[in-house]
ZAMARGU-4260 file (C-alpha; in steps of 0.2 Angstrom, whole numbers, plus 5000, padded with zeros to 4 digits):
<rodrens>
0) 5212/5254/5299 | 5207/5239/5292 | 5186/5245/5294 | 5176/5252/5277 | 5187/5266/5275
5) 5205/5258/5277 | 5199/5244/5264 | 5189/5258/5252 | 5205/5268/5252 | 5218/5253/5250
10) 5207/5248/5234 | 5205/5263/5228 | 5223/5268/5229 | 5226/5250/5222 | 5214/5253/5206
15) 5221/5269/5203 | 5241/5265/5202 | 5245/5247/5202 | 5262/5248/5204 | 5259/5254/5221
20) 5261/5244/5235 | 5250/5244/5251 | 5251/5238/5267 | 5236/5237/5280 | 5239/5238/5299
25) 5229/5236/5314 | 5228/5225/5330 | 5215/5211/5324 | 5224/5196/5312 | 5208/5190/5308
30) 5200/5206/5304 | 5216/5212/5294 | 5218/5197/5284 | 5201/5197/5280 | 5199/5214/5275
35) 5218/5212/5263 | 5208/5197/5256 | 5192/5208/5253 | 5204/5222/5245 | 5217/5207/5232
40) 5201/5203/5226 | 5192/5218/5224 | 5207/5230/5216 | 5216/5211/5209 | 5233/5218/5214
45) 5240/5210/5230 | 5240/5220/5246 | 5250/5218/5262 | 5247/5213/5278 | 5257/5220/5296
50) 5250/5219/5314 | 5253/5235/5322 | 5245/5243/5337 | 5244/5261/5330 | 5246/5270/5348
55) 5264/5259/5349 | 5275/5275/5345 | 5291/5263/5343 | 5280/5250/5331 | 5272/5264/5322
60) 5292/5272/5319 | 5293/5255/5313 | 5282/5250/5300 | 5282/5266/5295 | 5300/5267/5292
65) 5301/5262/5272 | 5285/5270/5268 | 5281/5286/5256 | 5266/5290/5264 | 5254/5285/5277
70) 5235/5285/5278 | 5227/5283/5297 | 5207/5280/5297 | 5208/5270/5314 | 5199/5281/5323
75) 5192/5289/5335 | 5207/5298/5339 | 5206/5302/5357 | 5218/5294/5374 | 5236/5290/5376
80) 5248/5293/5362 | 5235/5296/5348 | 5248/5307/5339 | 5259/5289/5336 | 5256/5288/5317
85) 5258/5307/5314 | 5272/5306/5327 | 5280/5292/5319 | 5279/5298/5301 | 5288/5315/5305
90) 5302/5304/5313 | 5304/5294/5299 | 5303/5310/5287 | 5291/5300/5278 | 5285/5313/5263
95) 5263/5309/5265 | 5255/5309/5281 | 5234/5307/5278 | 5221/5308/5292 | 5204/5306/5294
100) 5203/5315/5311 | 5190/5324/5319 | 5192/5328/5336 | 5196/5347/5343 | 5210/5343/5354
105) 5219/5333/5340 | 5219/5344/5328 | 5224/5357/5340 | 5240/5348/5347 | 5243/5340/5329
110) 5245/5358/5321 | 5256/5360/5337 | 5268/5348/5329 | 5271/5360/5312 | 5287/5367/5315
115) 5294/5349/5319 | 5285/5343/5303 | 5292/5355/5290 | 5308/5350/5299 | 5306/5332/5291
120) 5298/5335/5276 | 5284/5328/5280 | 5267/5333/5273 | 5255/5333/5284 | 5234/5335/5280
125) 5222/5333/5293 | 5202/5330/5293 | 5205/5323/5274 | 5189/5313/5276 | 5171/5319/5272
130) 5166/5328/5283 | 5177/5337/5291 | 5186/5334/5276 | 5177/5340/5258 | 5163/5349/5269
135) 5178/5361/5274 | 5181/5364/5255 | 5164/5367/5250 | 5159/5378/5265 | 5175/5389/5259
140) 5171/5387/5240 | 5153/5392/5244 | 5161/5409/5253 | 5171/5415/5239 | 5157/5412/5226
145) 5144/5422/5240 | 5156/5437/5237 | 5155/5444/5257 | 5161/5441/5270 | 5149/5428/5280
150) 5141/5431/5298 | 5133/5413/5300 | 5139/5395/5293 | 5129/5379/5299 | 5134/5360/5293
155) 5118/5350/5290 | 5120/5332/5288 | 5110/5318/5285 | 5111/5297/5289 | 5101/5283/5284
160) 5110/5273/5292 | 5131/5265/5296 | 5133/5261/5278 | 5142/5246/5281 | 5154/5254/5290
165) 5152/5242/5307 | 5146/5249/5325 | 5159/5254/5329 | 5151/5268/5323 | 5139/5268/5337
170) 5155/5270/5351 | 5162/5283/5339 | 5140/5292/5340 | 5137/5290/5357 | 5154/5297/5365
175) 5151/5312/5353 | 5136/5316/5367 | 5149/5320/5379 | 5160/5335/5375 | 5158/5352/5374
180) 5152/5360/5354 | 5167/5370/5349 | 5160/5383/5339 | 5157/5403/5334 | 5146/5413/5344
185) 5144/5431/5341 | 5160/5431/5330 | 5172/5420/5344 | 5177/5405/5345 | 5165/5395/5362
190) 5164/5376/5367 | 5146/5377/5374 | 5142/5362/5386 | 5128/5354/5386 | 5126/5355/5366
195) 5128/5340/5357 | 5111/5332/5355 | 5103/5346/5358 | 5097/5361/5348 | 5085/5351/5336
200) 5077/5358/5322 | 5072/5353/5306 | 5083/5352/5291 | 5076/5354/5272 | 5085/5343/5260
205) 5084/5346/5241 | 5088/5335/5228 | 5099/5339/5214 | 5086/5347/5200 | 5074/5350/5212
210) 5065/5332/5210 | 5060/5332/5228 | 5067/5329/5245 | 5067/5327/5261 | 5066/5334/5280
215) 5074/5327/5295 | 5076/5332/5315 | 5093/5337/5315 | 5103/5339/5332 | 5120/5350/5337
220) 5136/5339/5335 | 5152/5343/5340 | 5159/5342/5321 | 5176/5354/5322 | 5171/5362/5304
225) 5158/5371/5314 | 5174/5379/5323 | 5188/5379/5309 | 5179/5385/5295 | 5172/5398/5306
230) 5191/5404/5311 | 5194/5403/5292 | 5182/5413/5289 | 5180/5425/5301 | 5165/5425/5302
235) 5157/5439/5312 | 5139/5428/5318 | 5136/5410/5324 | 5142/5394/5317 | 5135/5378/5319
240) 5136/5357/5314 | 5121/5347/5316 | 5115/5328/5311 | 5101/5322/5307 | 5093/5304/5304
245) 5081/5294/5296 | 5065/5294/5310 | 5069/5272/5313 | 5087/5275/5319 | 5084/5288/5332
250) 5084/5280/5344 | 5098/5267/5339 | 5109/5281/5348 | 5105/5283/5368 | 5121/5297/5374
255) 5109/5310/5375 | 5099/5302/5390 | 5116/5298/5400 | 5118/5311/5412 | 5128/5325/5408
260) 5142/5322/5423 | 5145/5304/5415 | 5157/5310/5402 | 5168/5298/5406 | 5172/5287/5390
265) 5168/5270/5398 | 5151/5278/5401 | 5148/5282/5382 | 5154/5265/5377 | 5141/5258/5388
270) 5131/5268/5380 | 5136/5259/5363 | 5135/5241/5367 | 5117/5245/5374 | 5114/5253/5357
275) 5123/5242/5347 | 5110/5228/5355 | 5097/5239/5346 | 5105/5240/5334 | 5106/5222/5330
280) 5086/5220/5333 | 5086/5233/5320 | 5089/5218/5308 | 5106/5209/5300 | 5104/5221/5285
285) 5101/5239/5292 | 5122/5241/5293 | 5120/5240/5274 | 5106/5252/5270 | 5112/5266/5261
290) 5105/5284/5260 | 5094/5288/5248 | 5101/5296/5231 | 5118/5286/5236 | 5132/5295/5229
295) 5124/5311/5226 | 5125/5329/5236 | 5110/5338/5245 | 5107/5356/5251 | 5103/5360/5266
300) 5089/5372/5276 | 5087/5372/5295 | 5076/5378/5302 | 5076/5380/5323
</rodrens>
């Protein structure tokens, strides 16, 4: 991947260990070379570029054949051949594979490849982003500190903009309004139809040290941790994951306004195109708007 996550990962790796050889890969040569230039400038170390369509299994196998680690951050982890990078890493016996996936269907299919990964000596870490990823670890640590069986589970996130990640997030966001949401209801796994973008409530976020906070509307969203962490903990009640934004950002995504039967990928991509125009109207600097207290974590309490 050559987006914000890809360049951040490459820069971090080269800054952490200057003996590493890092190559970035993607379909767009102009964007890829710009990403390589950015990483080289930020890290002070050389970075290579490989033209690659990650959905092409043979091309993936050739690209990863001589690597010791594959970091796959080119979402959205849906569609035909979505598992090609993982399949290539396993086929070429790459020791380490990491991705930032989140769709439940992808995770189920990827986990089914565990026997092949074990046989090839490939350690594959899925969902290694922020949420899901860090959020899962925090939830498990909180449950351990609780010292009692968990009944209900809720994840509530807040974003103040796109954080510099680019308008591709609008495509992913609008698509998320379509599929049923995997979660737990009354202690059992369920997929709730017409749930994403609904179940609106308010989250009170508290800054560390009791120094103020904020309240934001929060709606249900198909983050997989509502199902995966609930399963791991064996909760007896209901789980939920939701997203809140700054008020002026709610109008950028229009997915909830689409008829629910229109769940095809192309319909939500069209919706994302409309959202993208709204995004541009919001101003050229909006993509860089950081959340308040950037770099810190907040606690949240949800009220329906």
